[in-house]
N, CA, C and O atoms as CSV, one atom per row, in Angstrom:
chain,resi,resn,atom,element,x,y,z
A,1,ASP,N,N,-14.559,4.514,229.758
A,1,ASP,CA,C,-15.978,4.397,229.424
A,1,ASP,C,C,-16.233,4.929,228.007
A,1,ASP,O,O,-17.000,4.342,227.244
A,2,TYR,N,N,-15.593,6.026,227.675
A,2,TYR,CA,C,-15.756,6.634,226.348
A,2,TYR,C,C,-15.181,5.700,225.265
A,2,TYR,O,O,-15.758,5.558,224.187
A,3,ALA,N,N,-14.057,5.078,225.565
A,3,ALA,CA,C,-13.425,4.161,224.609
A,3,ALA,C,C,-14.325,2.957,224.343
A,3,ALA,O,O,-14.406,2.477,223.212
A,4,GLU,N,N,-14.997,2.471,225.376
A,4,GLU,CA,C,-15.910,1.334,225.206
A,4,GLU,C,C,-17.087,1.718,224.322
A,4,GLU,O,O,-17.531,0.922,223.495
A,5,LYS,N,N,-17.593,2.936,224.494
A,5,LYS,CA,C,-18.700,3.399,223.649
A,5,LYS,C,C,-18.247,3.506,222.199
A,5,LYS,O,O,-18.990,3.140,221.289
A,6,GLU,N,N,-17.039,4.001,221.979
A,6,GLU,CA,C,-16.493,4.119,220.626
A,6,GLU,C,C,-16.351,2.739,219.981
A,6,GLU,O,O,-16.663,2.557,218.804
A,7,LYS,N,N,-15.879,1.774,220.767
A,7,LYS,CA,C,-15.731,0.416,220.251
A,7,LYS,C,C,-17.094,-0.184,219.907
A,7,LYS,O,O,-17.248,-0.867,218.894
A,8,ALA,N,N,-18.079,0.083,220.768
A,8,ALA,CA,C,-19.434,-0.427,220.526
A,8,ALA,C,C,-20.017,0.187,219.257
A,8,ALA,O,O,-20.653,-0.503,218.459
A,9,ILE,N,N,-19.800,1.475,219.079
A,9,ILE,CA,C,-20.304,2.149,217.875
A,9,ILE,C,C,-19.600,1.602,216.628
A,9,ILE,O,O,-20.240,1.344,215.608
A,10,ALA,N,N,-18.284,1.429,216.720
A,10,ALA,CA,C,-17.525,0.888,215.585
A,10,ALA,C,C,-18.008,-0.519,215.248
A,10,ALA,O,O,-18.126,-0.870,214.074
A,11,LYS,N,N,-18.283,-1.316,216.260
A,11,LYS,CA,C,-18.773,-2.687,216.036
A,11,LYS,C,C,-20.148,-2.658,215.379
A,11,LYS,O,O,-20.420,-3.437,214.465
A,12,ALA,N,N,-21.009,-1.765,215.841
A,12,ALA,CA,C,-22.349,-1.646,215.264
A,12,ALA,C,C,-22.262,-1.224,213.801
A,12,ALA,O,O,-22.995,-1.747,212.961
A,13,LEU,N,N,-21.375,-0.286,213.491
A,13,LEU,CA,C,-21.201,0.148,212.104
A,13,LEU,C,C,-20.664,-0.989,211.240
A,13,LEU,O,O,-21.085,-1.162,210.096
A,14,GLU,N,N,-19.749,-1.746,211.784
A,14,GLU,CA,C,-19.177,-2.881,211.053
A,14,GLU,C,C,-20.261,-3.919,210.757
A,14,GLU,O,O,-20.326,-4.456,209.651
A,15,ASP,N,N,-21.103,-4.197,211.739
A,15,ASP,CA,C,-22.200,-5.146,211.536
A,15,ASP,C,C,-23.182,-4.632,210.497
A,15,ASP,O,O,-23.690,-5.396,209.677
A,16,LEU,N,N,-23.443,-3.334,210.537
A,16,LEU,CA,C,-24.367,-2.734,209.581
A,16,LEU,C,C,-23.799,-2.816,208.166
A,16,LEU,O,O,-24.526,-3.112,207.218
A,17,LYS,N,N,-22.508,-2.556,208.025
A,17,LYS,CA,C,-21.875,-2.633,206.713
A,17,LYS,C,C,-21.876,-4.068,206.198
A,17,LYS,O,O,-22.003,-4.297,204.995
A,18,ALA,N,N,-21.736,-5.021,207.090
A,18,ALA,CA,C,-21.731,-6.426,206.684
A,18,ALA,C,C,-23.071,-6.818,206.060
A,18,ALA,O,O,-23.142,-7.751,205.260
A,19,ASN,N,N,-24.127,-6.100,206.431
A,19,ASN,CA,C,-25.437,-6.385,205.854
A,19,ASN,C,C,-25.490,-6.036,204.370
A,19,ASN,O,O,-26.347,-6.552,203.652
A,20,PHE,N,N,-24.601,-5.177,203.898
A,20,PHE,CA,C,-24.591,-4.752,202.508
A,20,PHE,C,C,-23.378,-5.307,201.767
A,20,PHE,O,O,-22.760,-4.609,200.963
A,21,TYR,N,N,-23.043,-6.559,202.040
A,21,TYR,CA,C,-21.901,-7.203,201.400
A,21,TYR,C,C,-22.398,-8.379,200.561
A,21,TYR,O,O,-23.157,-9.221,201.040
A,22,CYS,N,N,-21.963,-8.422,199.314
A,22,CYS,CA,C,-22.318,-9.530,198.421
A,22,CYS,C,C,-21.140,-10.494,198.375
A,22,CYS,O,O,-20.096,-10.173,197.806
A,23,GLU,N,N,-21.300,-11.666,198.968
A,23,GLU,CA,C,-20.222,-12.657,199.003
A,23,GLU,C,C,-19.931,-13.209,197.611
A,23,GLU,O,O,-18.775,-13.457,197.266
A,24,LEU,N,N,-20.964,-13.397,196.827
A,24,LEU,CA,C,-20.803,-13.957,195.495
A,24,LEU,C,C,-19.893,-13.089,194.636
A,24,LEU,O,O,-19.013,-13.595,193.940
A,25,CYS,N,N,-20.111,-11.778,194.689
A,25,CYS,CA,C,-19.342,-10.844,193.862
A,25,CYS,C,C,-18.188,-10.211,194.619
A,25,CYS,O,O,-17.372,-9.502,194.030
A,26,ASP,N,N,-18.115,-10.462,195.918
A,26,ASP,CA,C,-17.080,-9.892,196.779
A,26,ASP,C,C,-17.077,-8.373,196.691
A,26,ASP,O,O,-16.050,-7.742,196.443
A,27,LYS,N,N,-18.275,-7.802,196.904
A,27,LYS,CA,C,-18.418,-6.347,196.846
A,27,LYS,C,C,-19.110,-5.848,198.108
A,27,LYS,O,O,-20.037,-6.473,198.622
A,28,GLN,N,N,-18.638,-4.712,198.588
A,28,GLN,CA,C,-19.180,-4.076,199.783
A,28,GLN,C,C,-19.923,-2.805,199.379
A,28,GLN,O,O,-19.417,-2.013,198.584
A,29,TYR,N,N,-21.118,-2.615,199.924
A,29,TYR,CA,C,-21.896,-1.405,199.675
A,29,TYR,C,C,-22.213,-0.746,201.000
A,29,TYR,O,O,-22.386,-1.413,202.020
A,30,HIS,N,N,-22.286,0.588,200.970
A,30,HIS,CA,C,-22.530,1.335,202.190
A,30,HIS,C,C,-23.975,1.801,202.305
A,30,HIS,O,O,-24.423,2.187,203.385
A,31,LYS,N,N,-24.701,1.764,201.198
A,31,LYS,CA,C,-26.098,2.190,201.216
A,31,LYS,C,C,-26.977,1.036,200.754
A,31,LYS,O,O,-26.595,0.240,199.896
A,32,HIS,N,N,-28.150,0.971,201.341
A,32,HIS,CA,C,-29.094,-0.097,201.013
A,32,HIS,C,C,-29.476,-0.045,199.542
A,32,HIS,O,O,-29.563,-1.089,198.895
A,33,GLN,N,N,-29.702,1.131,199.005
A,33,GLN,CA,C,-30.122,1.271,197.612
A,33,GLN,C,C,-29.044,0.760,196.651
A,33,GLN,O,O,-29.355,0.116,195.649
A,34,GLU,N,N,-27.788,1.049,196.959
A,34,GLU,CA,C,-26.690,0.553,196.113
A,34,GLU,C,C,-26.649,-0.970,196.130
A,34,GLU,O,O,-26.491,-1.612,195.091
A,35,PHE,N,N,-26.794,-1.532,197.315
A,35,PHE,CA,C,-26.783,-2.987,197.460
A,35,PHE,C,C,-27.967,-3.606,196.713
A,35,PHE,O,O,-27.813,-4.614,196.023
A,36,ASP,N,N,-29.130,-3.007,196.852
A,36,ASP,CA,C,-30.330,-3.498,196.191
A,36,ASP,C,C,-30.167,-3.436,194.668
A,36,ASP,O,O,-30.543,-4.368,193.958
A,37,ASN,N,N,-29.607,-2.338,194.183
A,37,ASN,CA,C,-29.356,-2.218,192.739
A,37,ASN,C,C,-28.399,-3.302,192.263
A,37,ASN,O,O,-28.574,-3.872,191.186
A,38,HIS,N,N,-27.401,-3.576,193.067
A,38,HIS,CA,C,-26.436,-4.616,192.699
A,38,HIS,C,C,-27.104,-5.986,192.625
A,38,HIS,O,O,-26.887,-6.738,191.675
A,39,ILE,N,N,-27.911,-6.305,193.625
A,39,ILE,CA,C,-28.583,-7.607,193.666
A,39,ILE,C,C,-29.476,-7.796,192.441
A,39,ILE,O,O,-29.628,-8.915,191.952
A,40,ASN,N,N,-30.059,-6.721,191.950
A,40,ASN,CA,C,-30.944,-6.791,190.786
A,40,ASN,C,C,-30.211,-6.580,189.463
A,40,ASN,O,O,-30.847,-6.536,188.410
A,41,SER,N,N,-28.894,-6.450,189.502
A,41,SER,CA,C,-28.130,-6.159,188.291
A,41,SER,C,C,-27.888,-7.418,187.460
A,41,SER,O,O,-27.993,-8.542,187.951
A,42,TYR,N,N,-27.562,-7.194,186.188
A,42,TYR,CA,C,-27.243,-8.294,185.285
A,42,TYR,C,C,-25.977,-9.018,185.739
A,42,TYR,O,O,-25.923,-10.248,185.724
A,43,ASP,N,N,-24.960,-8.255,186.141
A,43,ASP,CA,C,-23.685,-8.867,186.538
A,43,ASP,C,C,-23.867,-9.850,187.695
A,43,ASP,O,O,-23.313,-10.949,187.679
A,44,HIS,N,N,-24.644,-9.447,188.695
A,44,HIS,CA,C,-24.878,-10.321,189.840
A,44,HIS,C,C,-25.654,-11.567,189.392
A,44,HIS,O,O,-25.312,-12.689,189.767
A,45,ALA,N,N,-26.693,-11.356,188.593
A,45,ALA,CA,C,-27.504,-12.483,188.124
A,45,ALA,C,C,-26.664,-13.432,187.274
A,45,ALA,O,O,-26.828,-14.649,187.350
A,46,HIS,N,N,-25.778,-12.880,186.477
A,46,HIS,CA,C,-24.912,-13.703,185.629
A,46,HIS,C,C,-23.983,-14.561,186.486
A,46,HIS,O,O,-23.808,-15.749,186.215
A,47,LYS,N,N,-23.392,-13.966,187.509
A,47,LYS,CA,C,-22.507,-14.734,188.395
A,47,LYS,C,C,-23.289,-15.812,189.134
A,47,LYS,O,O,-22.781,-16.913,189.348
A,48,GLN,N,N,-24.520,-15.503,189.523
A,48,GLN,CA,C,-25.358,-16.483,190.218
A,48,GLN,C,C,-25.659,-17.666,189.303
A,48,GLN,O,O,-25.559,-18.821,189.717
A,49,ARG,N,N,-26.032,-17.369,188.046
A,49,ARG,CA,C,-26.322,-18.450,187.094
A,49,ARG,C,C,-25.078,-19.297,186.831
A,49,ARG,O,O,-25.161,-20.523,186.755
A,50,LEU,N,N,-23.939,-18.647,186.692
A,50,LEU,CA,C,-22.694,-19.363,186.454
A,50,LEU,C,C,-22.355,-20.285,187.622
A,50,LEU,O,O,-21.923,-21.420,187.422
A,51,LYS,N,N,-22.552,-19.792,188.833
A,51,LYS,CA,C,-22.286,-20.602,190.024
A,51,LYS,C,C,-23.204,-21.827,190.058
A,51,LYS,O,O,-22.754,-22.937,190.341
A,52,GLU,N,N,-24.490,-21.619,189.767
A,52,GLU,CA,C,-25.448,-22.728,189.771
A,52,GLU,C,C,-25.108,-23.738,188.678
A,52,GLU,O,O,-25.217,-24.946,188.888
A,53,LEU,N,N,-24.695,-23.242,187.512
A,53,LEU,CA,C,-24.318,-24.130,186.414
A,53,LEU,C,C,-23.118,-24.981,186.798
A,53,LEU,O,O,-23.096,-26.180,186.524
A,54,LYS,N,N,-22.122,-24.376,187.428
A,54,LYS,CA,C,-20.941,-25.127,187.864
A,54,LYS,C,C,-21.313,-26.192,188.879
A,54,LYS,O,O,-20.778,-27.300,188.842
A,55,GLN,N,N,-22.234,-25.865,189.794
A,55,GLN,CA,C,-22.665,-26.845,190.791
A,55,GLN,C,C,-23.375,-28.020,190.133
A,55,GLN,O,O,-23.143,-29.175,190.490
A,56,ARG,N,N,-24.252,-27.718,189.157
A,56,ARG,CA,C,-24.961,-28.794,188.456
A,56,ARG,C,C,-23.989,-29.674,187.679
A,56,ARG,O,O,-24.093,-30.900,187.712
A,57,GLU,N,N,-23.045,-29.048,186.980
A,57,GLU,CA,C,-22.067,-29.808,186.207
A,57,GLU,C,C,-21.210,-30.685,187.116
A,57,GLU,O,O,-20.915,-31.833,186.784
A,58,PHE,N,N,-20.814,-30.139,188.260
A,58,PHE,CA,C,-20.017,-30.915,189.208
A,58,PHE,C,C,-20.803,-32.130,189.687
A,58,PHE,O,O,-20.281,-33.244,189.721
A,59,ALA,N,N,-22.068,-31.907,190.058
A,59,ALA,CA,C,-22.899,-33.016,190.540
A,59,ALA,C,C,-23.091,-34.056,189.439
A,59,ALA,O,O,-23.054,-35.259,189.698
A,60,ARG,N,N,-23.296,-33.586,188.216
A,60,ARG,CA,C,-23.487,-34.516,187.099
A,60,ARG,C,C,-22.220,-35.318,186.845
A,60,ARG,O,O,-22.291,-36.523,186.604
A,61,ASN,N,N,-21.063,-34.670,186.895
A,61,ASN,CA,C,-19.797,-35.366,186.673
A,61,ASN,C,C,-19.517,-36.379,187.767
A,61,ASN,O,O,-19.002,-37.464,187.499
A,62,VAL,N,N,-19.854,-36.028,188.999
A,62,VAL,CA,C,-19.638,-36.957,190.115
A,62,VAL,C,C,-20.512,-38.189,189.942
A,62,VAL,O,O,-20.043,-39.314,190.115
A,63,SER,N,N,-21.791,-37.982,189.600
A,63,SER,CA,C,-22.682,-39.135,189.445
A,63,SER,C,C,-22.273,-39.966,188.230
A,63,SER,O,O,-22.356,-41.194,188.258
A,64,SER,N,N,-21.836,-39.303,187.176
A,64,SER,CA,C,-21.380,-40.022,185.987
A,64,SER,C,C,-20.143,-40.845,186.296
A,64,SER,O,O,-20.021,-41.986,185.850
A,65,LYS,N,N,-19.231,-40.272,187.054
A,65,LYS,CA,C,-18.003,-40.987,187.403
A,65,LYS,C,C,-18.316,-42.198,188.271
A,65,LYS,O,O,-17.741,-43.269,188.077
A,66,SER,N,N,-19.233,-42.032,189.236
A,66,SER,CA,C,-19.561,-43.164,190.102
A,66,SER,C,C,-20.238,-44.265,189.281
A,66,SER,O,O,-20.015,-45.449,189.535
A,67,TRP,N,N,-21.058,-43.885,188.305
A,67,TRP,CA,C,-21.708,-44.876,187.441
A,67,TRP,C,C,-20.656,-45.628,186.632
A,67,TRP,O,O,-20.731,-46.848,186.486
A,68,LYS,N,N,-19.661,-44.882,186.098
A,68,LYS,CA,C,-18.588,-45.529,185.338
A,68,LYS,C,C,-17.776,-46.472,186.217
A,68,LYS,O,O,-17.408,-47.564,185.785
A,69,ASP,N,N,-17.496,-46.055,187.440
A,69,ASP,CA,C,-16.748,-46.901,188.370
A,69,ASP,C,C,-17.505,-48.192,188.679
A,69,ASP,O,O,-16.909,-49.265,188.768
A,70,GLU,N,N,-18.818,-48.078,188.842
A,70,GLU,CA,C,-19.632,-49.272,189.105
A,70,GLU,C,C,-19.546,-50.242,187.933
A,70,GLU,O,O,-19.411,-51.451,188.119
A,71,ARG,N,N,-19.625,-49.692,186.721
A,71,ARG,CA,C,-19.543,-50.551,185.526
A,71,ARG,C,C,-18.182,-51.255,185.443
A,71,ARG,O,O,-18.111,-52.435,185.098
A,72,LYS,N,N,-17.117,-50.534,185.757
A,72,LYS,CA,C,-15.778,-51.137,185.735
A,72,LYS,C,C,-15.692,-52.264,186.752
A,72,LYS,O,O,-15.128,-53.320,186.465
A,73,GLN,N,N,-16.250,-52.046,187.941
A,73,GLN,CA,C,-16.224,-53.078,188.969
A,73,GLN,C,C,-17.026,-54.303,188.534
A,73,GLN,O,O,-16.609,-55.438,188.762
A,74,GLU,N,N,-18.176,-54.066,187.909
A,74,GLU,CA,C,-18.985,-55.192,187.433
A,74,GLU,C,C,-18.221,-56.017,186.397
A,74,GLU,O,O,-18.232,-57.247,186.437
A,75,ARG,N,N,-17.557,-55.322,185.467
A,75,ARG,CA,C,-16.776,-56.040,184.445
A,75,ARG,C,C,-15.635,-56.838,185.081
A,75,ARG,O,O,-15.373,-57.977,184.693
A,76,ALA,N,N,-14.969,-56.240,186.044
A,76,ALA,CA,C,-13.861,-56.938,186.716
A,76,ALA,C,C,-14.377,-58.169,187.445
A,76,ALA,O,O,-13.740,-59.222,187.403
A,77,LEU,N,N,-15.515,-58.054,188.111
A,77,LEU,CA,C,-16.092,-59.211,188.799
A,77,LEU,C,C,-16.488,-60.308,187.818
A,77,LEU,O,O,-16.314,-61.493,188.103
A,78,LYS,N,N,-17.021,-59.915,186.662
A,78,LYS,CA,C,-17.387,-60.899,185.639
A,78,LYS,C,C,-16.151,-61.661,185.170
A,78,LYS,O,O,-16.168,-62.885,185.041
A,79,ARG,N,N,-15.068,-60.902,184.917
A,79,ARG,CA,C,-13.823,-61.546,184.479
A,79,ARG,C,C,-13.300,-62.519,185.537
A,79,ARG,O,O,-12.879,-63.631,185.219
A,80,LEU,N,N,-13.332,-62.083,186.795
A,80,LEU,CA,C,-12.870,-62.961,187.873
A,80,LEU,C,C,-13.738,-64.210,187.963
A,80,LEU,O,O,-13.231,-65.313,188.167
A,81,HIS,N,N,-15.024,-64.034,187.812
A,81,HIS,CA,C,-15.947,-65.177,187.871
A,81,HIS,C,C,-15.657,-66.144,186.712
A,81,HIS,O,O,-15.623,-67.359,186.905
A,82,GLN,N,N,-15.449,-65.596,185.520
A,82,GLN,CA,C,-15.148,-66.452,184.364
A,82,GLN,C,C,-13.824,-67.188,184.558
A,82,GLN,O,O,-13.717,-68.366,184.217
A,83,LEU,N,N,-12.823,-66.509,185.098
A,83,LEU,CA,C,-11.524,-67.160,185.362
A,83,LEU,C,C,-11.691,-68.276,186.387
A,83,LEU,O,O,-11.085,-69.339,186.250
A,84,ALA,N,N,-12.505,-68.044,187.407
A,84,ALA,CA,C,-12.727,-69.055,188.431
A,84,ALA,C,C,-13.432,-70.282,187.817
A,84,ALA,O,O,-13.110,-71.423,188.148
A,85,LEU,N,N,-14.367,-70.032,186.947
A,85,LEU,CA,C,-15.046,-71.153,186.269
A,85,LEU,C,C,-14.088,-71.935,185.398
A,85,LEU,O,O,-14.139,-73.165,185.379
A,86,LEU,N,N,-13.211,-71.250,184.675
A,86,LEU,CA,C,-12.240,-71.927,183.832
A,86,LEU,C,C,-11.266,-72.777,184.657
A,86,LEU,O,O,-10.895,-73.876,184.246
A,87,LYS,N,N,-10.863,-72.272,185.801
A,87,LYS,CA,C,-9.957,-73.047,186.659
A,87,LYS,C,C,-10.649,-74.294,187.211
A,87,LYS,O,O,-10.007,-75.332,187.373
A,88,GLN,N,N,-11.942,-74.206,187.500
A,88,GLN,CA,C,-12.672,-75.354,188.023
A,88,GLN,C,C,-12.768,-76.445,186.963
A,88,GLN,O,O,-12.747,-77.632,187.287
A,89,GLN,N,N,-12.872,-76.051,185.717
A,89,GLN,CA,C,-13.011,-77.059,184.627
A,89,GLN,C,C,-11.674,-77.629,184.344
A,89,GLN,O,O,-11.540,-78.489,183.473
């Protein structure tokens, strides 16, 4: 019974500590004030901006690539159509 209580307490402490973990920066804090200071820090904000910038750039590159692929397909279809017309003549 005592061992179960110890496990329950350890689990509760682990859950509480998880509340003060910053996944973006991979940092663990044991006090709310430390965690709050970190969230409001320049380093955290800088990493957040960098992450958002990378996401935007990735999305832009993906859409740009799909647009380029569409253009290539259109050109290939035009060439095939022109070849088909030449063969008919």
